[in-house]
C-alpha positions as CSV (number, residue, x, y, z in Angstrom):
1,M,44.0,56.1,38.3
2,A,41.5,53.2,36.7
3,R,40.0,53.3,33.5
4,R,37.0,53.6,34.8
5,Q,37.5,56.1,37.0
6,I,38.8,58.2,34.7
7,L,35.6,57.9,32.3
8,A,33.6,58.3,35.4
9,M,35.8,61.6,35.9
10,I,35.1,63.1,32.2
11,A,31.7,62.2,32.0
12,I,31.0,64.2,35.2
13,G,33.5,66.8,33.5
14,A,31.1,66.8,31.0
15,A,28.1,67.9,32.6
16,S,25.5,70.9,31.9
17,V,27.7,71.0,28.4
18,P,25.5,70.6,25.3
19,L,26.2,67.5,23.3
20,R,23.5,68.7,20.1
21,G,23.3,72.2,20.6
22,R,20.4,74.2,21.2
23,V,16.7,72.9,21.8
24,L,14.9,74.2,18.4
25,H,11.3,74.7,20.1
26,P,10.5,76.3,23.3
27,L,9.8,73.9,25.7
28,R,6.4,73.5,27.0
29,A,6.1,70.2,29.3
30,F,8.6,67.9,30.7
31,A,8.4,64.1,31.3
32,F,10.7,62.9,33.9
33,D,11.9,59.1,34.9
34,A,11.5,58.4,37.9
35,F,14.8,57.7,38.9
36,V,16.5,61.3,37.9
37,L,13.8,62.2,41.3
38,F,14.2,59.4,43.2
39,N,17.2,57.7,44.9
40,P,16.9,53.3,44.8
41,E,19.7,53.3,48.0
42,V,16.6,51.8,49.9
43,V,16.4,48.9,47.5
44,V,20.0,48.6,48.5
45,K,19.8,48.9,52.2
46,R,17.2,46.2,52.2
47,A,19.2,43.8,49.7
48,R,22.4,44.8,52.6
49,E,20.2,43.8,55.4
50,I,18.7,40.7,53.8
51,A,22.3,39.1,52.2
52,G,25.4,41.4,53.7
53,D,27.2,44.1,52.8
54,E,28.7,42.3,50.0
55,K,26.3,40.1,48.5
56,G,23.5,42.6,49.1
57,A,25.3,45.1,46.8
58,A,25.8,42.7,44.5
59,L,22.4,41.3,44.4
60,V,21.0,44.9,43.3
61,R,23.6,45.2,40.9
62,A,23.0,41.7,39.1
63,A,18.8,42.1,39.7
64,S,18.8,45.4,37.8
65,A,20.8,44.4,35.0
66,K,18.6,41.0,34.4
67,L,15.6,43.4,35.7
68,F,15.7,45.9,32.5
69,G,17.4,42.8,30.1
70,Y,14.1,41.6,30.8
71,T,11.7,44.3,30.1
72,W,13.9,44.6,26.4
73,Y,12.8,41.1,26.2
74,Y,9.4,41.1,26.8
75,T,8.6,44.2,25.0
76,S,10.7,42.9,22.2
77,A,8.8,40.1,21.6
78,G,5.1,42.1,22.0
79,R,4.3,40.7,25.3
80,Y,4.1,42.4,28.8
81,A,4.2,41.3,32.7
82,E,3.9,43.8,34.9
83,F,7.4,45.4,36.6
84,D,6.9,44.2,40.1
85,E,7.1,40.4,38.4
86,L,9.9,40.8,36.3
87,A,11.7,42.1,39.3
88,A,10.7,39.6,41.9
89,G,11.8,37.4,39.0
90,A,15.0,39.5,38.6
91,F,15.7,39.3,42.3
92,S,15.9,35.6,42.7
93,S,17.1,34.6,39.6
94,A,20.4,37.1,40.2
95,A,20.3,35.2,44.3
96,Q,20.9,32.1,42.8
97,G,23.3,33.1,40.6
98,L,25.2,34.2,43.1
99,G,24.9,31.3,45.3
100,F,21.9,31.8,47.9
101,K,18.0,31.5,47.3
102,L,15.5,34.1,48.3
103,N,12.1,33.4,50.3
104,R,8.7,34.7,49.0
105,A,8.9,37.4,51.9
106,E,12.7,38.5,51.5
107,T,11.6,38.8,47.6
108,D,8.5,40.8,48.4
109,R,10.7,43.4,50.6
110,L,13.0,44.1,48.3
111,V,10.3,44.6,45.4
112,D,8.4,46.6,47.9
113,G,11.3,48.9,48.2
114,Y,10.6,50.4,44.7
115,T,7.5,52.0,46.5
116,H,9.5,53.4,49.7
117,L,11.7,55.3,47.3
118,D,13.8,59.0,48.7
119,L,13.9,62.3,46.7
120,W,17.3,63.3,45.5
121,Q,18.1,66.3,47.6
122,D,18.0,68.7,44.3
123,V,14.5,67.9,43.0
124,P,12.3,69.6,45.3
125,D,13.9,73.2,43.8
126,A,14.1,72.4,40.8
127,L,9.9,71.1,40.3
128,E,9.0,74.2,41.9
129,T,11.5,76.4,39.5
130,L,9.4,74.3,36.5
131,R,6.2,75.1,38.0
132,H,6.9,78.6,38.5
133,H,7.8,79.2,35.0
134,G,4.7,77.6,33.3
135,I,6.5,74.3,33.0
136,R,3.5,71.3,32.6
137,L,5.3,68.1,34.2
138,A,5.0,64.3,33.9
139,M,5.9,61.4,35.4
140,L,7.2,58.7,32.4
141,S,8.5,55.2,34.0
142,N,8.8,51.8,34.0
143,L,7.3,51.4,37.8
144,A,3.9,50.7,38.3
145,E,1.5,53.8,38.4
146,R,0.3,52.5,42.1
147,T,4.6,52.7,43.1
148,L,4.5,56.1,41.1
149,R,2.3,57.9,43.3
150,A,2.8,56.4,46.3
151,N,6.6,57.8,45.8
152,L,5.2,61.1,44.6
153,R,2.7,61.4,47.8
154,A,5.6,60.6,50.1
155,N,7.7,62.7,49.2
156,G,5.0,65.7,48.8
157,I,5.6,66.3,45.5
158,D,2.2,65.3,44.0
159,Q,0.8,68.3,43.5
160,H,3.6,69.2,40.5
161,F,2.5,66.9,38.5
162,E,-0.1,67.1,35.7
163,F,0.4,63.1,34.6
164,V,2.0,60.0,36.3
165,L,2.3,57.5,33.0
166,S,3.0,53.9,33.9
167,T,4.3,52.1,30.7
168,D,2.0,49.9,31.7
169,K,-0.4,52.1,29.6
170,A,1.4,51.2,27.0
171,R,2.3,47.7,27.8
172,E,5.6,48.3,26.3
173,Y,8.4,48.8,28.3
174,K,11.2,52.0,27.2
175,P,12.8,52.7,24.9
176,S,9.7,51.5,23.3
177,Q,8.0,54.2,20.9
178,A,5.0,53.6,22.4
179,A,6.4,54.4,25.8
180,Y,7.2,57.6,24.8
181,D,4.7,58.4,22.8
182,L,2.7,58.3,26.3
183,A,3.9,61.8,27.0
184,V,3.1,63.2,23.3
185,R,-0.9,61.9,24.1
186,A,-1.0,63.2,27.5
187,F,0.5,66.5,26.9
188,N,-1.0,67.0,23.3
189,A,2.1,68.5,22.2
190,P,4.5,67.9,19.5
191,R,7.5,65.9,20.6
192,E,9.8,68.2,19.7
193,E,8.5,70.5,23.0
194,I,8.8,67.8,25.7
195,G,11.5,67.6,27.5
196,F,12.6,64.1,28.7
197,A,15.1,63.6,31.3
198,A,16.7,60.4,32.1
199,S,18.3,58.5,34.8
200,A,20.3,55.8,32.7
201,S,21.6,56.3,29.2
202,W,19.9,53.9,27.1
203,D,16.6,55.8,28.1
204,A,18.3,59.3,27.4
205,S,19.3,57.4,24.0
206,G,16.0,55.9,23.0
207,A,14.1,59.2,24.1
208,T,16.4,61.2,21.8
209,W,15.5,58.6,19.1
210,F,11.6,59.1,19.4
211,G,12.3,62.5,18.9
212,F,12.4,64.4,22.7
213,P,14.9,67.2,23.8
214,T,16.8,64.9,26.4
215,V,18.7,65.9,28.6
216,W,20.7,62.6,30.9
217,V,21.5,63.5,34.4
218,N,23.6,61.1,35.2
219,R,23.7,60.8,38.8
220,T,26.8,58.0,39.3
221,G,29.1,59.7,36.3
222,A,28.8,57.1,34.2
223,P,30.7,57.1,31.1
224,I,29.2,58.6,28.0
225,E,28.3,55.1,25.5
226,E,29.7,55.9,22.2
227,A,27.4,53.8,20.2
228,L,23.8,55.2,22.0
229,A,22.3,58.7,20.2
230,R,23.7,61.2,22.1
231,P,21.3,63.7,24.4
232,V,21.3,67.4,23.9
233,L,23.2,67.5,27.2
234,V,24.6,66.0,30.2
235,S,24.3,66.5,33.5
236,T,24.8,65.4,37.1
237,G,21.8,66.3,38.8
238,T,18.4,68.3,37.9
239,D,20.6,71.8,36.8
240,G,20.3,70.0,33.7
241,V,16.5,70.0,33.3
242,L,16.7,73.5,34.2
243,Q,19.1,74.5,31.9
244,M,17.2,72.3,29.2
245,A,13.8,74.6,30.2
246,S,15.6,77.2,29.4
247,L,18.3,76.9,26.6
248,D,15.6,78.4,24.3
249,R,16.4,81.9,25.9
250,L,20.2,81.9,25.9
């Protein structure tokens, strides 16, 4: 078995196992990264339709790496460009690196895919449970607010969210402290009482450094990265969010 597969299995095996112990304060609210809720497969599907199965999948992988590199680069340089602008540049550059060129319509179609995301299957029940127990909810994402709201409405879950927080409001992308602070300001609550659900290890680390009790919803079984700050727990789905919300009562 390949080393990568073994590491992935270890990460999956660690699902729902606390990494840092108990949450010390009752959680009053939870903020979600978009991809904890939404499956990005539609973007991959569109890329495959444009470039073929093999090149399309490679395009999304390369563009994703470039896109998040761009967000960190702009934030560290004290500059800002909207997510859709950076995404278009990332797809264009990634395609050139793979030996082909996207036209404007193809690039726009790929970027538009982020506005037509489907829910992961476990999400509706988890949101219902959190709201039933009085947990306040927010989105906190690098995606544009209009994109977040379109996905929430289309999937019929917008009624659960008190706040839709795009990092556009801070003009800095996660893992900037100003980006995470949007949730503190919106909920008007101490950061230690706001849980955060991250879909990527770097976001889980950034939120942990900021002071949020954090769960990494590691749906792809990616290996835990030792150099990053450890969240309270790792799970493969929203079961980890529910566990986090009740850790103080276990």
